[in-house]
N, C-alpha and C positions, 0 to 999 in steps of 0.2 A: 143288231148283233156286233159285238165288239170284237173287231179283229186284230189278231197279233200284227205289230207292224215289223217283226223280224227281229233277230237278235241285236241289232245296232242302232235302229234308225228312228228320229224322230221322238225322243222321249219329253214326256211334258215336265218330267224332273229329272235333273240331270245327276249323273253320278258324282260330278265333281262338287256340285251344291251339299251333295249327301256329306262328302268330307270335309266341309267348310268348317273350321273352328275347332276340329279336333286337334290339330297339332297346338294351336292358341291355348287349348285348355289345359294341355300339358304343361307347356311351357309356363302358363301363369300360377301353377300350383307346385307346390314342393313334393315329391315323390316319396312315400316311405322306401324302406329298404328292399322290399319286396317289389317287382315290376309290377306285380298284379295290383297293389292295394294303393289306393290315393287317400287323402285325408276325407274326401266327402264319401267315399265308399265305407272307410273303417268308421266313421262317426255312427253309422246306423246299420252295422253287420248284422243281419239275422241269422239264428241259430238253422232256420230252415228256410226252403223256398218251396212254392207249391206250382207246379205246372199242370193246366187243363188242357187235356187232348182227347184224342179218338183211341179207339182200340185196334186199328189195323197195324200189323207186324212190321211194317216197313221202319219202326224206330228202335230196332234192336240194339244198333250202336249208340244211340243216346243213352238208352236205360241200362244197357249190360255193361257199357265200356266208356262213354263220355261223362255220364253221372259219377262215377266212382273216381274219375280223373279230377273232376270239378270239385267234388268233395274232399279229396286228398290235399289238392292245391290251396281250397280256400278255408276248410273247415265248415262248411256249410253243407248240411244235408239238403236234398232234393227228392220231393214227393211228385211222382209223376202219375196223377189221376187219370186213367183211360176209360172212357166212356164210348158206347155206340153213337153213331151221328145223332139220331133224334134227342136221345137225353142230353148229348153234350152241348146241343143248341140251346134245349130248355134250360139247363142249369146256367149255361152262359148268359142267355138272355135275361133270366130272373135276376142274376147278381148285378149285372152291369146297367140294368136300368133301374136298379132299386135307389139308387142314390148314396148308398153305403160303400164301405171300404169292401173290395172282393176278397173272398178267400183265398182267391189265387193269385199268384205275382206274374205269371207268364201264361200267355194264351196261345194255343194252337189253332192258328185261324186259317181256314180254308178259304179257296178262292170264291167260292158260292156265299161265303159268309159275311164277306166285306161290305156289302150292300148296305145291310142294317148296323154291322158292327163297328165301322170306321169310326164314328163320331166319340166312341169309348176307349179308343187306344192312343196311346202316345204317337206325335210325330217323330219318326225314326230320324230324320235331320236335326231335329233338337235334341235327341237322346245323343246323338253323336258330337254335337258341339259340348255337351257336358261331358262325356266320357273321357275318363282319364285312365283307364287300367290299361291292361297287358294289350289289348288289340286296338287301342285308339288309333295310333300313328299309322299303322299298316293294315287296316282289317281288310281292304280290299273291295270295295263296292262297286268298283269297276269291273270286276270279274263276274256279276251275276248277268245272266241273260237279261234282255229288254224284257223278253216275253215275262219272266219271272217278276222284273221290278213291277211291271203294268197291272199283273195280278195281285199284288201286294199294295197296290196303290188306290185311291179314292180322290177325285177332284183335285189331281195334281199332288197330293200329300202320301208319302210313304207310311204305311200304318204297320208295317211288319217286315222282320228280314227274312228274305226267302230262304227255304231250306230243301223243298222239294218240288221238282218241277214236272209234269207228267203230260205226254202226249200218247197216243195210240199209235202202233206201229204193227205191220204184217209180221208175225212170227209163223215159221214154217220149218217142218222138217227136212233137212235138205234131202238126204236119202230116198225117202220116200216120193219126192216130187221127182227125182231123177230116175226112180224106178218106173213111174208111169210116163216117162218123157216129156215132162213139163217144167216150164220155167216159172219163178214167182210172177203170179199174176199181176197186170198193170191194170185193168179195168174190171168191170163187173161180169161181162161175158166170159173172161178169161177165168175170172176166179170161181163161177159157176162150174164152167167145165173142169178145172181143176178139183173142185170140191166133189162133184160126181164121179171121177176117177179115182181119188183117193178113197171116197167112201166104199167104194166097189173093192177096190183092191184091200182095204183094211177089214172088211166083214169077219165076224160080227161085230166086234168091240171097238173098233177105230173108226172114226168119221172124217170126213173132210176138213167141218170148220167146229171150233167151239165159241160159244159165247154166252153170257149171261143174261138169262131170260127170266128170272125170279123178280117179283115185283119189290124191288128192294133199292138199295142204294146204287147198285152197279148198272141197272137196266138201260137208265138214260144215257150214262156216258159210253156204254158199249156200242148204242144204236147210234150215238153223235158221228162218227167218222162215217156210217153208211149215209146217215142224213146229209151231212155237209158235204161230202163228195158226189152227191146226187144233185149239188147244186141247190138245196134247201136250206131251212134253218129254222130257229125257236120265234123270235120277235125282234123287233126295234128296240134297244132299251130306252130310247129317246123318244121316238113317235110313237110307240106301242102298237105299231103295225103288227100284226099277228101273220107269221108266215107258216106255221107247224101245218095247214091243211092246204098249202097251195099246191100245185102239180107236180114240182120235183120234190116237195117234203114227202107227200104221198107216195110217189115214185120209189123213194128210198127206202120207206117202210114197206112197200109192197115187196122189193127185192129182198129186203132184211127178213121179213116173216116168210117168204116164200121158201127159204133155204130150210127152215124148219117144216113147214107145214105141208108144201107142195113138192119139194125135191127132196127131202129126208136126207139131207147131208150134215145135220146137227142132232146130236143125241137129245132124245125126248127128256131125259133128264136134265138138260140144261135148263129146263123151266125151274129147277131148284137151285141153280147155279147163281152164286154172287164173287164176291173177290178171292175169298179162299178157295172156292170150287174149282175157278178158272185155272188156278195156279197147280192145284192138286189135279186136276184131271189132265193138265198137261204133263205134268210129271208122271202119271199112271196110263200114258199112250193112249187116251181117249179121242184124241184128235189130230190132225196133220197139219192144220192152219187154224190162226187165229187172229184177229184184229183185237189187240188188247193193249193194257198198259206196258210201256216200254221197260219198266223196272220189275216187271213178272217174269222178264228173261232171265235174271238172275237166280233165283230159286228153281225155274222150271230147267235150265241149262247148266245150273253149276252145283246144285244142291247133291248131297251124295244120297240123298232120299230119291231123287229123281230116276226113273228108269229110262228116261230119254236123255239124260245127263251128255251133252257134248253134241248133240244131234241137230240144234238149232241153227236157224239162220234168220236173217231179218230184211224186209224192204219197206218202201214207202206202201201207204194205204192205196190199194186200187181206186181209181177214179172211174166215174160212171162211163166214160168214153175212153180215158186214157189218163197218163201220169198227170198231164197240166190240171185234171180235177182231182186230184190227191187233197184231200184235207184231212186233218185230225181234231179231234176235242183237245183241248189243252186246259189243264188245271194244275194245281199245285198247293201248298200248304207253307206257310209263313210262321214266324215265330214274333208275337206280339206283346206289348207291355200294356197293361189296362191303367189307363190315368187314373183309376180310384185304387189302383195297387199301393200297398203299404210300403215296399222296397224297390221302388223303381229303379233306383241305380244298380243296386246287385241284381235285380232281375234282367237288367238289359247286359250286365256283365256275363251272366248265363248264357243270354242268346247270343252275344257275340261269341263266347267259347264254342256251342255247339255247331255252329254256323261258320266257324273259321275255316281256313283251308285245310287244316289236317283232318279235321272230324268231318268236313264235308267230303273229303276223299275216302276216308276211312267207311263212312255211312254207304258208300256203294257196297261192300261186302255182304249187309245183310238186307239188300233189297231197296236201297233207297235210290232215286234219281235225282243226283244234286242239281241245285240251280245255278252252279257256278260254271260257267263255260269253260273256266282254266280246268275244271275237273273232266269235264266231259270231253275235251279236246287233249286231254293228257295223253302222251302216246302209250303210257304204261295202262292206263284205264282203257283205252280203245282196243290194246293187245289182250287185255284180261277179260273184258266183258263182250266186246265184239258190236253190240248194239248201239252204242254212244254216238256213234257217227251217223247212222240213220236217225237217231232222235234228233241231233242238231239239224239235219236236213230237213225233217218233218217240221219242226219249228218253224219253220219259215212261211208255212202256210196254215199253222195250227190256229184254230180260232176258241176263243174261251166263250162258255155259256154266258148268258146274262147275268150281271152281278147286281141287279138292284135289289130293293127290299121285297119285291113280288116274288123274285125266283123261287123261294122255299117253299110259298104256296102253289105256285104254279107248276114247278118241277113234280109236286106229287101228284097233281092230277095229270101230267104227262105219262107218270109211271102207271096208273090205272089204265089209260088209253092204251099204251103199249102192250100191257098185259092182256088186255082183251083181244088185241090183234093176234098175240104169239098163241093165245088158247084157243083161236079161232072164234070166239064169240062175236067178234065184229069185223068189217072189212076194213082196210088201212083208212079209206076215205071216210066211213062213217065214224071210226073211232078218232080221227085227227078232228073232224067236224064238232064232235062232242067236246074233245079238248078246247078247241079253240073258243067257243060258245062258252065254257066254263072261265076260261081265260080272260074274257071280255068282261065277265060278270064280276070275276075277283077283282081285275083293275078299276073298273068303276066304283065298287064298293071301297076299294083304298083311296079313291079320290085321284 
């Protein structure tokens, strides 16, 4: 498993190297009257750029605010095609591997996609050397967390500019914990005890814990913090040693599933919940605690639609035995320029525009979790949102899912195994043994 080295330690590519050549590129060319335009950009200025991405709602600032501003500034229309994850990957793979010019100019690239997608994306360092637009001199690559840089890189090459960085943190309703006389739990035993008290106090509609248990895109990531905090893992990306069915991994799943099936501190309808439902049910006061995405805190705690607005606090994920065991899944999205794209210069100008300091900060308003540490540690942001300081601390021990070319196939097999356990169709050990066997077969077939 690939571990996050922390925000500032040991990059395989340095931020300074990413900026080399940017100033020289500007000094060597004569800029037009507008600070945005360079001859290289103006010569091939398209009437439209197309972005291919997923259908999650965290891009509200990009679509509703940043794109209109970019169009006003440049005269270029931007079409953002949004697809669910599976169709998104299918279309991207078909076009990127075809050998033809892609229909899209910018790719929204998830951390789990880079394992197979990286050969088809431009080297960001090279794009920065050639850039001469508005953001070329002081784009601020040194402001991105090292975790976000690592997730957008493969084999030491940065393939996308980070936009969204996600960890899982503990969300809890402060007054509800106070009412039953408990503090935010720091280990699994405290977490279970708190969940039982909170479920009893919230009968019949509010439960102690919420999580995503539908066999879909969210099920693996919501299980991840429990798995990792129990000391378990998925598999080693280099050696392909499989860990998912070892004792610690099975213990993590046993605890996770028991919250639903044995202790009944999770709503039964959580079996239908995914990303949107964990937010909606937090807003509707269906649970008192959840280990879920950091950025979910914004719509749950700040939206006028939320019945629980202003009631939430945040803490590190409970560890199996204590805070030292606390681990979170680590994910994120970057924006990449396909090598087969027709408008690479302007595509990168758009990428720099939406990932700039201004739009990174504004993106927090509509549910993003910026990848810029300068945003997360901004006193105004901390005061406004509350959870960003906890996120920065959780980043220190967060771990990314495997990012090799196997992950897409084996993750689908893990979804099925988790679902069997949560539905009571198989024990944690039996389910994970089956998953491990399927993983071995998949890896052998792939060579």
